[in-house]
N, C-alpha and C positions, 0 to 999 in steps of 0.2 A: 898341792905340794905339800903341805903341813898335815893333810889328809896321807897323803901317800906314808908320808916318813913316818908319822905318829902308826900308824897301822906294820908299818915292817919292822915296827918294835915286838912287835906278837905281844902285848903286855896280857896276862892274864884277870880274867875280870874286866876288861877295860872294851865299849862298844867304842867305835869311831865315826862318827858320820857328819856329813858339810854338809852344807846350804848357803848358800848367795840372796844378795837379796836387788840382783837383776838376774837374776838367772835367767830369766825366760826373753830374757830382752840382746842374750846371746846370741848375735846373727852367724859367727865364725868359730863354729867348731864350739867342742865342751872347756881346751882345754889352748893354748897358746903352742907352735911349733916347741917354742923353748920351753916350755915346760914337760913336754914329749922327751923332747932331748936331754934333761938336769933329769927328768926321773929313770931316763933306760942307764945312762951314766951310771946311779948310782943303784941301779937293781932293784928297783922296787917301781916302776911305771908300772906293776901288777898289781899293787895294792891303792889305785886311782883307782876311783870309783868312775863307771863309764859314761855317765849323763850328770848333768849340771840336774838339782834342786835346788828350787826356789825356798827361799827362809820364810817362813808363815808361822802364825804367832803360838800353834799347838806344836810343828818343831821345832822350836825356842825351848818354851817350857816346858817340855818332856825332860830336857836333857838333865843329867845333874852337874855337869861343869860347860860354862859355853865360851867358845873362845871368838874375843871380835879381830881381826886383824885391823882393822882400824876403827876412830873415832867415831866415824861417821855412820857403820856398820852399827855399833849403838845405841845411837840417836836412832836408826831408823826404824830396831828392833821396840823400842820406848815410845818415841814420838808416833809413826806406823801405825806399829801393829799392838801396840798398848799391851806389852810383854810381862810380866811379874816373873822378876830372874827371882832363880836361885845365885847360884857359885856363879863367877863373872869373871873373867880377863879382859880388858882392854889392850892390847898388841899393837906396835904403832908400825908395821911391815905393808909398802906400797906392793899395791896390785900391779902384776906388768902393765896391767891394761890402766892401771889407774899411771903409770910411768907413763907408757908408750901415745895415749890417748891419742889425738885425733892426729900425730907428729909421723904414724911407725914407717911410714915412708920415708920420712926424711933424713931418722938415725940408720946410721952404719950399721953392717950386720955385727960387727965386732962389738960398741957398745950396748947393742942388744944383749950382745950374750952375755957380757963383763957384770952388765946390770941385773940381769936371770942368776943368775951364778948370784951375786952380789945380794939377791931378795932371798935365796934358795935358804944362805948361809944362815941368815937373820932370821928365818922358820926353824930352823934348822935346830940353833940358839935359843928358843922360845920353847918347842918341842922339850929340850934336854930340859934343860928347867924347868917343862913343868913336870915331867917323868920323877923328877931328885922331892920336889912337891908334892908327890900323890903318895 
């Protein structure tokens, strides 16, 4: 969601990429239907990459700025990938998968949609703040 939202801003001289520490493990498609719905409602779905990219040391270290959505993402890149980071930020934004976890079928649809919107709003605030700082 952050990737699509930031790309939709069409900022000059800004290249946006996204990767995940468990992208290769995703067996349910590249994004949730809740993400797709939110991005379509916001008219920014076309800015979303059409596939997952697994985070690697090379990808992370080649970036001018890295945003980690969670502390465990940062920890993974430092501890497992042994990344040498330049500028980075760690946000505290849940991934929809982190929230729904294995209880996906037990959460009512309305609650899933509300939580997805809350997460998207957090992401938009973070991106908007980042743009101001650029």
